C-alpha positions, -999 to +999 in steps of 0.1 A: -821-015-081-848-027-054-845-063-070-804-062-067-805-048-035-831-074-022-809-101-041-779-092-024-799-093+013-810-129+002-777-138-005-760-122+030-788-142+049-780-176+030-741-170+041-753-161+075-772-196+076-743-216+064-720-198+087-743-206+117-746-243+106-704-246+102-700-231+139-726-257+153-708-283+134-675-271+148-690-270+183-704-305+180-667-314+170-649-297+199-675-315+222-663-348+208-628-336+211-628-329+245-647-364+254-621-378+239-593-356+259-609-367+290-608-404+280-573-402+272-564-385+305-583-411+321-562-436+305-531-414+314-539-414+352-549-453+354-512-459+338-495-437+360-514-453+388-505-490+380-467-477+379-472-461+413-484-495+429-456-513+415-432-484+431-443-489+468-436-521+481-463-513+511-495-518+483-510-549+479-491-574+451-458-553+461-444-584+481-441-605+453-432-579+425-401-556+423-396-524+442-396-505+411-414-509+379-394-531+352-381-514+322-405-534+297-435-518+324-418-483+314-415-490+280-451-502+276-464-475+295-446-449+271-458-466+242-494-465+251-490-427+262-476-422+227-503-444+210-529-422+229-514-391+219-513-401+182-547-406+184-557-379+201-537-363+172-557-378+143-593-361+155-574-330+146-563-339+110-531-350+126-524-390+122-487-408+131-472-440+136-443-453+155-410-461+135-378-476+148-361-443+154-392-425+162-425-414+151-438-401+114-467-377+112-493-371+086-508-337+084-540-337+063-553-300+053-589-292+046-609-260+035-647-258+043-650-297+049-630-304+014-595-326+020-570-312+000-533-320+009-512-341+029-479-338+042-454-361+060-430-353+087-406-379+100-391-372+138-362-390+152-365-395+188-331-402+197-308-385+213-327-354+208-362-347+187-351-337+152-364-337+120-351-361+096-373-358+066-404-343+055-426-331+025-436-292+038-431-267+013-402-247+014-419-212+018-435-226+053-416-216+083-409-249+094-374-240+108-388-210+128-420-232+144-391-259+154-370-236+171-399-226+188-416-259+202-400-289+185-378-296+217-404-280+246-437-292+234-443-311+205-480-312+204-477-271+202-453-277+175-478-298+151-504-277+162-492-246+150-476-262+117-512-277+108-525-243+112-497-229+088-505-257+059-542-254+064-543-216+060-518-221+032-542-244+016-575-222+020-558-192+006-548-211-024-582-228-025-598-197-026-577-184-055-582-211-078-620-214-070-618-176-082-603-183-113-622-212-122-657-199-115-651-161-126-627-159-149-651-139-173-649-112-146-613-111-139-592-091-160-558-108-171-542-134-149-543-131-112-507-128-095-497-147-068-470-155-045-457-192-036-473-187-001-503-172-013-504-144+012-503-116-015-531-117-041-532-091-071-561-092-097-581-070-118-620-071-122-651-054-141-678-037-126-706-017-139-716+016-118-743+035-132-744+013-159-707+025-171-681-002-172-651+002-149-623-018-141-608-023-104-576-032-089-579-054-060-544-062-036-551-087-008-524-091+016-524-119+046-503-105+070-513-135+097-500-165+076-522-187+104-554-172+087-573-179+052-586-142+056-564-108+041-555-085+071-552-059+047-573-051+010-568-023-014-593-017-042-583+008-068-591+022-102-569+040-124-596+056-144-614+088-131-634+077-101-668+089-093-683+091-059-702+060-065-671+043-079-650+050-043-680+040-023-680+007-042-646-001-038-649+009-001-676-017+003-657-045-016-628-040+002-647-042+039-664-075+023-631-090+012-616-089+049-647-107+065-658-135+038-636-158+017-629-144-016-646-168-042-677-166-016-676-128-016-670-122-052-708-131-064-717-107-038-695-080-053-711-084-089-748-083-072-737-044-062-730-033-093 
């Protein structure tokens, strides 16, 4: 009725406000990251300039110094560059520390500002970069990501791996929140695979004051996304026109809004 419609509009307005606030926070974070990137690039350029000054004998101070940078100077420059890279990664949820044989990274995952899991990746850098050991789940396509980026672009490798992990924990978190807060509306047990990119569950609705059971199938074709690419809502019962319209509306909403946040709106349309 009218009150239910008003309530739905109010919830939609609240969700829009939350999204706007989240977008502002993301923009501020991006601005901070850009500033930090500029600082690190400036430090890198300064280090390069120092090395070039040591290489050129005509410059001031070169007469008393070697024509080429010493091995120690080059090593220190490499260490500073690597530390700068690690500090930059830390701002994006990736931290790391140097080891005797390479570097160990920690990828922290979060969803909607809540930290969830931490994953570790120990890399060897000699004679070539390779994975020594890790705690990445077996269903994450680590081998594929490694083949594409590990030897050529370690930053890209870590960024893509982080995207996969954050999307996975985001999908899992949504499913857990749905089961925790809406168990009275879920019929039976939710089914999901290890990667949480396929969710199956049944839920109850009231259409024209008549109870119906709908079946939801959410497929996440993009493994770097926490929103489904395909949503199918169906019913084994004889479906009146109003039920088909409700199922279509539910399907559209679940493609755009996180599962546990969309579900209250699904119930309010009954």
